[in-house]
C-alpha positions as CSV (number, residue, x, y, z in Angstrom):
1,M,43.5,9.4,-34.0
2,N,43.3,6.3,-36.1
3,T,40.4,3.9,-36.0
4,K,42.3,1.1,-34.4
5,L,43.4,3.2,-31.5
6,L,39.9,4.6,-31.0
7,F,38.5,1.1,-30.9
8,T,41.1,0.1,-28.4
9,L,40.3,3.0,-26.1
10,I,36.7,2.3,-26.2
11,C,37.3,-1.4,-25.3
12,V,39.4,-0.3,-22.4
13,A,36.8,2.1,-21.1
14,V,34.0,-0.6,-21.4
15,S,36.3,-3.1,-19.6
16,F,37.0,-0.6,-16.9
17,L,33.3,0.1,-16.3
18,S,32.5,-3.6,-16.3
19,F,35.2,-4.3,-13.8
20,A,34.2,-1.4,-11.5
21,Q,30.6,-2.5,-11.6
22,K,31.4,-6.1,-10.7
23,K,33.7,-4.8,-7.9
24,E,30.9,-2.6,-6.4
25,L,28.4,-5.4,-6.7
26,Q,30.5,-7.5,-4.3
27,T,29.9,-4.9,-1.6
28,I,26.2,-5.9,-1.6
29,T,26.1,-8.9,0.7
30,E,23.5,-11.1,2.4
31,N,25.0,-10.6,5.8
32,D,24.7,-6.8,5.5
33,L,21.1,-7.0,4.3
34,R,20.3,-9.4,7.2
35,A,22.0,-7.2,9.8
36,H,20.1,-4.0,8.7
37,L,16.8,-5.9,8.4
38,E,17.0,-7.5,11.8
39,F,17.0,-4.0,13.3
40,V,14.4,-2.4,11.0
41,A,11.9,-5.3,11.3
42,S,12.4,-6.0,15.1
43,D,9.6,-6.0,17.6
44,N,11.3,-3.1,19.3
45,L,10.2,-0.7,16.6
46,Q,6.5,-1.6,16.9
47,G,5.8,-1.8,13.3
48,R,7.2,1.5,12.1
49,D,4.0,3.5,12.2
50,F,2.6,6.7,13.5
51,F,0.8,6.9,16.9
52,T,2.5,3.8,18.5
53,D,3.7,3.9,22.1
54,V,7.3,3.4,21.0
55,P,8.2,5.8,18.3
56,G,9.5,3.1,16.0
57,L,9.1,5.2,12.8
58,E,11.2,8.0,14.3
59,I,13.8,5.5,15.4
60,T,14.0,4.0,11.9
61,A,14.4,7.5,10.4
62,D,17.2,8.2,12.9
63,Y,18.8,4.8,12.0
64,L,18.7,5.6,8.3
65,K,20.3,9.1,8.9
66,A,23.0,7.5,11.0
67,Q,23.8,5.0,8.3
68,C,24.0,7.8,5.7
69,E,26.3,9.8,7.9
70,K,28.5,6.8,8.5
71,M,28.8,6.2,4.7
72,G,29.6,9.8,4.1
73,L,26.6,10.4,1.9
74,K,25.8,14.0,1.1
75,P,22.5,15.2,2.7
76,G,19.9,15.7,0.1
77,V,18.2,18.3,2.3
78,E,19.5,19.9,5.5
79,G,20.1,17.3,8.1
80,Y,18.9,14.5,5.7
81,F,15.3,14.9,7.0
82,Q,12.8,16.3,4.5
83,K,10.0,17.3,6.9
84,F,6.4,18.0,6.1
85,E,3.1,18.3,7.9
86,M,0.1,16.0,7.6
87,E,-3.4,16.2,8.9
88,A,-4.4,13.1,10.9
89,V,-8.0,12.1,11.3
90,T,-8.6,9.3,13.8
91,P,-11.9,7.7,14.9
92,D,-12.8,8.1,18.5
93,P,-14.2,4.7,19.6
94,D,-15.1,5.9,23.0
95,R,-17.5,8.5,21.7
96,T,-18.8,6.8,18.6
97,V,-22.1,5.2,19.3
98,L,-25.2,3.8,17.5
99,S,-28.6,4.2,19.1
100,L,-31.9,2.5,18.2
101,K,-35.1,4.5,19.0
102,D,-38.7,3.4,19.1
103,G,-41.6,5.2,17.5
104,N,-41.8,7.5,20.5
105,G,-38.1,8.5,20.2
106,N,-37.1,6.4,23.3
107,I,-33.6,4.8,23.1
108,T,-34.1,1.0,23.3
109,Y,-30.5,0.0,22.6
110,E,-27.0,1.6,22.3
111,T,-23.7,0.2,21.3
112,K,-20.2,1.5,20.8
113,D,-19.1,-1.8,19.1
114,I,-19.2,-0.3,15.6
115,F,-16.8,1.4,13.3
116,S,-16.9,2.9,9.8
117,L,-14.7,3.2,6.7
118,G,-14.0,6.6,5.0
119,G,-16.2,9.6,5.4
120,P,-15.3,13.2,6.0
121,A,-12.6,14.5,8.3
122,K,-15.2,16.0,10.7
123,S,-17.5,14.2,13.1
124,E,-21.0,13.6,11.9
125,T,-24.4,12.3,13.0
126,I,-26.5,10.1,10.7
127,S,-30.1,9.1,11.4
128,G,-33.0,7.6,9.6
129,D,-35.6,4.8,9.4
130,V,-34.3,1.2,9.0
131,V,-34.8,-1.4,6.3
132,F,-33.5,-5.0,6.2
133,A,-32.1,-5.9,2.8
134,G,-30.9,-9.4,3.2
135,Y,-27.5,-9.6,1.6
136,G,-28.0,-6.3,-0.2
137,W,-27.1,-8.2,-3.4
138,Y,-28.1,-8.3,-7.0
139,N,-27.2,-11.2,-9.3
140,E,-27.2,-10.2,-12.9
141,D,-27.5,-13.8,-14.1
142,T,-30.3,-15.1,-11.9
143,K,-31.9,-11.6,-11.3
144,Y,-32.0,-12.3,-7.6
145,N,-32.4,-8.8,-6.1
146,D,-32.4,-8.1,-2.4
147,T,-33.4,-4.4,-2.9
148,K,-36.2,-4.9,-5.4
149,D,-39.3,-2.8,-4.5
150,L,-37.5,-1.6,-1.4
151,D,-37.4,2.1,-0.8
152,L,-33.8,3.0,0.3
153,K,-33.9,6.8,0.0
154,G,-32.8,8.4,3.2
155,K,-32.7,5.0,5.0
156,I,-30.2,3.1,7.1
157,V,-29.9,-0.3,5.4
158,L,-29.1,-3.4,7.4
159,V,-27.4,-6.2,5.3
160,M,-25.5,-9.4,6.1
161,T,-22.0,-10.3,4.7
162,R,-21.6,-12.4,1.6
163,T,-24.3,-13.4,-1.0
164,L,-26.7,-16.2,-1.5
165,E,-24.3,-17.8,-3.9
166,Q,-21.4,-17.5,-1.5
167,T,-23.5,-19.0,1.3
168,K,-24.3,-22.0,-0.9
169,D,-20.7,-22.8,-1.8
170,G,-19.4,-22.0,1.7
171,S,-16.9,-19.3,0.5
172,E,-15.7,-16.5,2.7
173,P,-16.7,-12.9,2.4
174,D,-14.6,-10.4,0.4
175,M,-14.4,-6.7,0.4
176,D,-15.1,-6.2,-3.3
177,T,-18.5,-7.8,-2.9
178,E,-19.3,-5.7,0.1
179,M,-18.3,-2.5,-1.7
180,K,-20.6,-3.4,-4.5
181,K,-23.4,-3.6,-2.0
182,M,-22.6,-0.1,-0.8
183,S,-22.6,1.2,-4.3
184,R,-26.0,-0.3,-4.9
185,A,-27.3,1.3,-1.7
186,L,-25.8,4.6,-2.7
187,M,-27.6,4.5,-6.0
188,G,-30.8,3.9,-4.1
189,G,-30.3,7.0,-2.0
190,A,-29.4,5.3,1.3
191,K,-27.6,7.3,4.0
192,A,-25.7,4.3,5.4
193,L,-25.2,0.6,5.0
194,V,-24.8,-1.3,8.3
195,L,-22.9,-4.6,7.6
196,V,-23.0,-7.5,10.1
197,N,-21.7,-11.0,9.9
198,D,-24.2,-13.5,8.5
199,P,-24.8,-16.4,10.9
200,M,-23.5,-19.0,8.4
201,N,-20.3,-17.1,7.7
202,P,-17.3,-19.5,8.1
203,N,-15.1,-16.6,8.9
204,T,-16.6,-15.2,12.1
205,E,-13.7,-12.8,12.5
206,Y,-14.1,-11.2,9.1
207,I,-15.4,-7.8,10.4
208,E,-12.9,-7.8,13.2
209,S,-10.2,-8.2,10.6
210,I,-11.3,-5.0,8.9
211,R,-11.4,-3.0,12.2
212,K,-7.6,-2.7,12.3
213,Y,-7.6,-0.7,9.1
214,A,-10.7,1.3,9.7
215,T,-9.8,2.4,13.2
216,G,-6.1,3.3,12.4
217,G,-7.1,6.7,11.1
218,S,-6.2,8.5,7.9
219,L,-3.5,11.0,6.9
220,Q,-3.2,13.5,4.2
221,L,-0.7,16.2,3.3
222,K,-1.6,19.4,5.0
223,G,-3.2,21.8,2.6
224,A,-4.0,19.1,0.1
225,K,-7.5,19.1,-1.5
226,S,-9.7,16.5,0.2
227,G,-10.9,13.8,-2.1
228,L,-14.5,13.3,-3.0
229,V,-16.5,12.0,0.0
230,I,-19.3,9.8,-1.2
231,P,-22.7,10.5,0.4
232,I,-23.1,7.2,2.2
233,R,-21.4,5.6,5.2
234,L,-20.3,2.0,5.4
235,I,-20.8,0.9,9.1
236,F,-19.6,-2.4,10.5
237,G,-21.5,-3.9,13.4
238,T,-22.0,-7.2,15.3
239,E,-24.5,-10.0,14.8
240,E,-26.0,-8.9,18.1
241,L,-26.7,-5.4,16.6
242,G,-28.3,-7.0,13.7
243,N,-30.6,-9.0,15.9
244,K,-31.5,-6.0,18.0
245,I,-32.5,-4.0,14.9
246,L,-34.7,-6.9,13.9
247,E,-36.1,-7.5,17.4
248,S,-39.4,-5.5,17.0
249,S,-40.2,-7.5,13.8
250,G,-40.0,-10.8,15.6
251,K,-37.3,-12.0,13.2
252,T,-33.7,-13.0,13.6
253,L,-30.7,-12.9,11.3
254,A,-30.4,-16.7,11.5
255,G,-34.1,-17.2,10.7
256,L,-34.1,-14.8,7.8
257,Q,-30.9,-16.3,6.3
258,K,-32.5,-19.8,6.5
259,E,-35.6,-18.6,4.8
260,I,-33.6,-16.9,2.0
261,S,-31.5,-20.1,1.5
262,E,-34.4,-22.4,1.4
263,S,-36.6,-20.3,-0.9
264,E,-33.7,-18.8,-2.9
265,S,-35.6,-15.5,-2.9
266,P,-35.2,-12.2,-1.0
267,K,-36.8,-11.6,2.4
268,S,-36.3,-7.8,2.6
269,F,-38.6,-5.5,4.4
270,A,-38.9,-2.1,6.1
271,I,-38.8,-2.1,9.9
272,S,-41.7,-0.2,11.4
273,N,-41.4,2.2,14.3
274,L,-37.6,2.1,14.5
275,T,-35.0,4.8,13.7
276,T,-31.3,4.6,14.0
277,E,-29.0,7.4,15.0
278,V,-25.2,7.0,14.5
279,N,-22.7,9.4,16.0
280,L,-19.3,9.0,14.2
281,V,-16.9,11.0,16.2
282,K,-13.3,11.8,15.0
283,S,-10.3,13.7,16.3
284,N,-8.0,15.9,14.2
285,E,-4.4,16.8,14.7
286,T,-1.3,17.9,12.7
287,I,1.6,15.6,12.8
288,E,5.1,15.7,11.2
289,G,6.4,13.3,8.5
290,K,10.0,12.7,7.6
291,N,11.5,11.5,4.3
292,V,15.2,10.7,4.6
293,I,17.1,12.0,1.6
294,A,20.8,11.4,0.7
295,V,22.8,12.0,-2.4
296,V,25.9,10.6,-4.2
297,E,27.0,13.5,-6.2
298,G,27.9,12.9,-9.9
299,S,31.4,13.3,-11.1
300,D,30.7,15.1,-14.4
301,P,30.5,18.9,-14.0
302,E,27.4,19.0,-16.3
303,L,25.7,15.7,-16.0
304,K,25.8,15.8,-12.2
305,N,22.8,18.1,-12.4
306,E,20.8,15.1,-13.6
307,C,20.0,12.2,-11.4
308,V,18.7,8.6,-10.9
309,V,16.3,8.3,-7.9
310,F,16.1,5.2,-5.7
311,S,12.9,5.2,-3.5
312,A,11.6,2.9,-0.8
313,H,9.0,3.4,2.0
314,Y,10.2,2.7,5.5
315,D,6.8,2.9,7.3
316,H,4.5,0.0,8.0
317,L,1.3,-0.7,9.9
318,G,2.3,-0.6,13.6
319,V,0.3,-2.8,16.0
320,D,-3.1,-4.4,16.1
321,G,-5.7,-4.0,18.8
322,E,-4.4,-7.1,20.6
323,G,-0.8,-6.1,20.8
324,G,0.4,-8.0,17.7
325,I,3.2,-6.3,15.8
326,Y,3.2,-5.7,12.1
327,N,7.0,-5.9,11.7
328,G,6.8,-5.8,7.9
329,A,10.0,-7.6,7.2
330,D,9.2,-7.8,3.5
331,D,6.9,-4.8,3.4
332,N,9.0,-2.8,3.3
333,G,11.9,-3.6,5.5
334,T,13.5,-5.3,2.5
335,G,13.3,-2.3,0.2
336,T,14.5,0.0,3.0
337,V,17.7,-1.9,3.7
338,A,18.3,-2.7,0.0
339,L,18.7,1.1,-0.5
340,L,21.3,1.2,2.2
341,E,23.4,-1.4,0.4
342,I,22.9,0.3,-3.0
343,A,24.0,3.6,-1.4
344,E,27.1,1.9,0.1
345,A,28.0,0.4,-3.2
346,F,27.9,3.8,-5.1
347,Q,29.6,5.6,-2.2
348,S,32.5,3.1,-2.2
349,M,33.4,4.0,-5.9
350,K,36.6,5.9,-6.2
351,K,35.2,7.7,-9.2
352,K,31.5,8.3,-8.8
353,P,29.1,8.0,-11.7
354,K,28.7,10.9,-14.1
355,R,25.2,11.6,-12.9
356,S,24.0,12.1,-9.3
357,I,22.2,9.3,-7.4
358,V,19.4,10.3,-5.0
359,F,18.3,7.9,-2.2
360,A,14.8,8.7,-0.9
361,W,13.5,6.7,2.0
362,V,9.9,7.9,2.1
363,T,7.3,7.8,4.8
364,G,3.5,7.5,4.8
365,E,3.2,5.0,1.9
366,E,0.8,2.9,3.9
367,K,-1.3,6.0,4.5
368,G,-1.6,6.9,0.8
369,L,1.8,7.4,-0.8
370,L,2.2,10.7,1.2
371,G,6.0,11.0,1.5
372,S,6.6,10.3,-2.2
373,D,3.8,12.7,-3.1
374,Y,5.6,15.4,-1.0
375,Y,9.0,14.6,-2.6
376,S,7.5,14.8,-6.1
377,Q,6.4,18.3,-5.3
378,N,9.7,19.2,-3.6
379,P,12.4,17.2,-5.4
380,V,16.1,17.5,-4.8
381,F,16.6,17.6,-8.6
382,S,13.7,18.7,-10.7
383,M,11.5,16.1,-12.3
384,E,12.8,17.2,-15.6
385,N,16.3,16.3,-14.5
386,T,15.3,13.0,-13.0
387,L,16.0,10.2,-15.5
388,V,14.2,7.4,-13.7
389,D,12.8,6.3,-10.3
390,I,13.8,2.8,-9.2
391,N,11.4,1.8,-6.4
392,L,12.0,-1.2,-4.2
393,D,8.8,-2.4,-2.4
394,M,8.7,-6.0,-1.0
395,V,11.8,-7.5,-2.6
396,G,12.7,-10.3,-0.2
397,R,10.5,-13.3,-0.8
398,S,10.3,-16.2,-3.3
399,A,8.1,-19.2,-3.9
400,E,9.4,-22.6,-4.7
401,K,8.6,-22.2,-8.4
402,E,7.4,-19.4,-10.7
403,P,3.6,-18.8,-10.9
404,V,2.0,-20.0,-14.1
405,Q,-0.2,-17.0,-14.5
406,V,-1.0,-13.9,-12.5
407,E,-4.4,-12.2,-12.6
408,G,-5.1,-8.9,-11.1
409,D,-3.8,-8.3,-7.6
410,E,-4.1,-11.9,-6.4
411,K,-1.2,-13.5,-4.4
412,S,1.5,-13.6,-6.9
413,L,4.8,-14.5,-5.2
414,A,7.6,-15.0,-7.7
415,G,9.8,-18.0,-7.8
416,P,13.6,-18.2,-7.1
417,N,14.5,-16.2,-10.2
418,G,11.3,-14.2,-10.8
419,L,11.2,-10.4,-10.5
420,Y,8.1,-8.3,-11.1
421,I,8.9,-4.9,-12.7
422,V,6.1,-2.4,-12.7
423,S,6.7,0.1,-15.5
424,G,4.8,2.4,-17.7
425,K,7.2,1.4,-20.4
426,Q,7.9,5.1,-21.2
427,S,11.4,4.2,-22.4
428,T,12.3,1.3,-24.8
429,E,15.9,1.9,-24.0
430,L,15.3,1.6,-20.2
431,M,13.5,-1.7,-20.7
432,N,16.3,-3.0,-22.9
433,I,18.8,-2.1,-20.2
434,S,16.6,-3.8,-17.6
435,D,16.4,-7.0,-19.6
436,D,20.1,-7.1,-20.2
437,V,20.8,-6.8,-16.5
438,C,18.2,-9.5,-15.7
439,E,19.9,-11.8,-18.1
440,D,23.3,-11.1,-16.6
441,L,22.0,-12.0,-13.1
442,G,19.8,-14.9,-14.1
443,L,16.6,-13.0,-13.2
444,V,13.3,-13.5,-15.0
445,P,11.4,-10.2,-15.4
446,S,7.7,-10.0,-15.5
447,D,5.3,-7.0,-16.0
448,E,2.2,-8.9,-15.1
449,L,1.6,-6.7,-12.0
450,T,1.8,-3.4,-13.9
451,Q,-1.9,-3.0,-14.7
452,A,-3.0,-3.7,-11.1
453,F,-0.2,-1.9,-9.3
454,L,0.7,1.1,-11.3
455,T,-0.9,3.5,-8.7
456,R,-0.2,1.5,-5.6
457,S,3.4,2.3,-4.6
458,D,5.6,5.3,-4.4
459,Y,6.8,5.2,-8.1
460,Y,3.3,6.4,-9.0
461,H,4.1,10.1,-8.2
462,F,7.2,9.9,-10.5
463,Y,5.2,8.3,-13.2
464,K,2.4,10.9,-13.2
465,N,5.1,13.5,-13.5
466,G,6.5,11.9,-16.6
467,V,9.5,10.2,-15.1
468,P,10.2,6.6,-16.3
469,I,9.8,4.1,-13.5
470,L,11.0,0.6,-12.5
471,G,8.9,-0.7,-9.6
472,L,10.6,-3.7,-8.2
473,S,8.9,-6.5,-6.2
474,T,9.1,-10.2,-5.7
475,G,5.3,-10.2,-5.4
476,L,2.4,-10.6,-3.0
477,H,2.2,-13.4,-0.4
478,E,-0.1,-14.7,2.3
479,D,1.8,-12.7,4.9
480,Y,1.1,-9.3,3.1
481,H,-0.2,-6.9,5.7
482,E,-0.3,-9.6,8.4
483,I,1.7,-9.9,11.6
484,S,3.3,-13.0,10.1
485,D,5.4,-10.9,7.7
486,E,8.6,-11.8,9.7
487,L,12.3,-12.2,9.3
488,D,12.4,-16.0,9.1
489,K,10.6,-16.0,5.7
490,I,13.0,-13.7,3.9
491,D,15.1,-15.2,1.1
492,Y,18.3,-13.1,1.5
493,H,19.9,-14.6,-1.6
494,K,17.0,-13.5,-3.8
495,M,17.0,-10.1,-2.0
496,K,20.7,-9.6,-2.8
497,R,20.2,-10.4,-6.5
498,V,17.3,-7.9,-6.7
499,T,19.5,-5.3,-5.0
500,Q,22.3,-6.0,-7.4
501,Y,19.9,-5.6,-10.3
502,A,18.8,-2.2,-9.1
503,F,22.4,-1.0,-8.6
504,S,23.4,-2.3,-12.1
505,V,20.6,-0.6,-13.9
506,A,21.3,2.7,-12.2
507,Y,25.0,2.4,-12.8
508,K,24.5,2.1,-16.5
509,L,22.0,5.0,-16.7
510,A,24.1,7.2,-14.5
511,N,27.3,6.6,-16.5
512,Q,26.2,6.7,-20.2
513,R,27.0,10.0,-21.9
514,K,23.7,10.4,-23.7
515,R,20.5,10.9,-21.6
516,L,18.0,8.1,-21.5
517,V,15.5,8.4,-24.4
518,V,11.9,8.5,-23.4
519,D,10.2,7.5,-26.6
520,K,6.7,6.7,-25.1
521,P,6.0,9.5,-22.7
522,V,2.9,9.5,-20.5
523,N,0.2,11.6,-21.9
C-alpha cells in the first residue's frame, strides 16, 4: 500500500469518527434532560433517600432500569440491579435522654431535646461531673484560653457556640470551629462536649440546622470494618439546658457571656454537686441498597473486554423534620439524568465503540460513597480493565460569571462556560484529551476543586484502585444540601454541554486502538 493511499484511508477514518461523534452528540438534548429531571427531582419521590414514607429511592431505581430496558442496554448484572446489604444505625429520639442529678443522686431535670454526632453503633450511657468552659476556645494569637487550669478529665463539658472573636464581629457559628473545641476537650480527657447556642448568636437556628444530619442515621456496608470511634461525644442541646446546668451556681449563659465579652477573659468553672447522665439510644437494622448497572458492549472482539465507566449517584437527603423535601435537582438529579442521555447516545450508534461502556448509577453516596465502594469491590469489568471513571455530580448550575479564585470547599459555582474537573492527573494523555474536548465545546476547565474534593464523591473508589478519574461538576452553590435545590435553578444549556463533554471524552477513549497511557499512577 503506497503512502498516499494510506494517508487517504486514515483521513477517511478520522472524518467518519468525527461525523459519527457529532451525529450522536445531537441526541443529547435539553428537552430530554429536562423531562428526565422533572421526574427524578419531583416532590413525589421525597428526596430519593432511605427510610422515607414514599420509597422514592426505589422508584428512581425502577425508573432508571425501565429507561435502560427501553434503550435496549445490556444489563451489567442480572436484572440491572447490583444489590448489597448495609447496616443502618439510627438514633432513637424517644429514648435518648439527658438527666441532671444533684449531690444526692436525685434527678432535678430531664430532657429529650438533645442529639449527638457520630459515636459507636450501639447504645451507650455517659455520665460524669460537669464543668462550664465558656466557648471552649483557645486563641493562639491572644492566648485566650477557656480551658486553662480547668480539669476536663472524665468530665461533661458545657460550652457555648462561636468564640469571643466571633461574638465581637457578629459572625455566625461554623462547624469547623465547633469541631476544634471537641478536639481540645478530647485532649483534656473529657467524656462529652455539650454544645448550646450562645445567647448573642445571630443564627438562633444553628443547632437545629445540624439536627437533620445528625438524626438521619448512618449506613455502612455490611461486614465492613467500623472506623475509629473517638472517645468523646459531641452532644447538641438547647439554651434552656445550658441554663439548667448552671442553675445551682446562680449563673446564666447570658450573664456569663456578658462577663466574658466585657472582660475579654474566660469565666470557666467546675459546677459543684451536679452530675450529668446521657443515654444515647440507637436502633440497628440491615437494609438493601441497589446500584443500577447497564452496559453498551464494545464492538472489537478483544478491546470489548476493556471499558470506560460512567458513574453518578442517584440518592439524596430525603425530607427534613418539618416536611420539607430535599429534591436535589442539581445534587445529583443532573448527573443521574445526564448518564441516561449519554447511554442513549452510545446505544444509538450503528457501530458501537471498540471498548465497552459501563453506566453505574450508584446509591448511598450521601451516606458515605457506599454504592461506589461496593461496585469497586465487585466491578463488571475488573479495575485493571477499566480505563477511566467519568463521574458526574452536580453538573447543572452556572453563575453569571466565572469565579476569580476558589479556596478550599467554599461556594464555587462556575460561570456559563466553567467546568470543574477533579482528577488525580494520573494520565497526561487523558488530560490532553479532556482539554481538547473542552476547547471544541467552548468549556473552560478548572482543577481548583481537586485538592478539597478528591475523596468526596464516587470517583474516589476508582482513584484509590489506580483508575484515572474525571470528576465533573459545575461547582457548589448556596442551595447545596438545602431544600432550595430545585428545578427552576437548573441551567439546561450548560448541563447539555457538560453531558456532551463527557460523551466526547469517552468516545475518544473507547475508540482509540492503543490503551490510555497512565504515566503518573497513584502510589
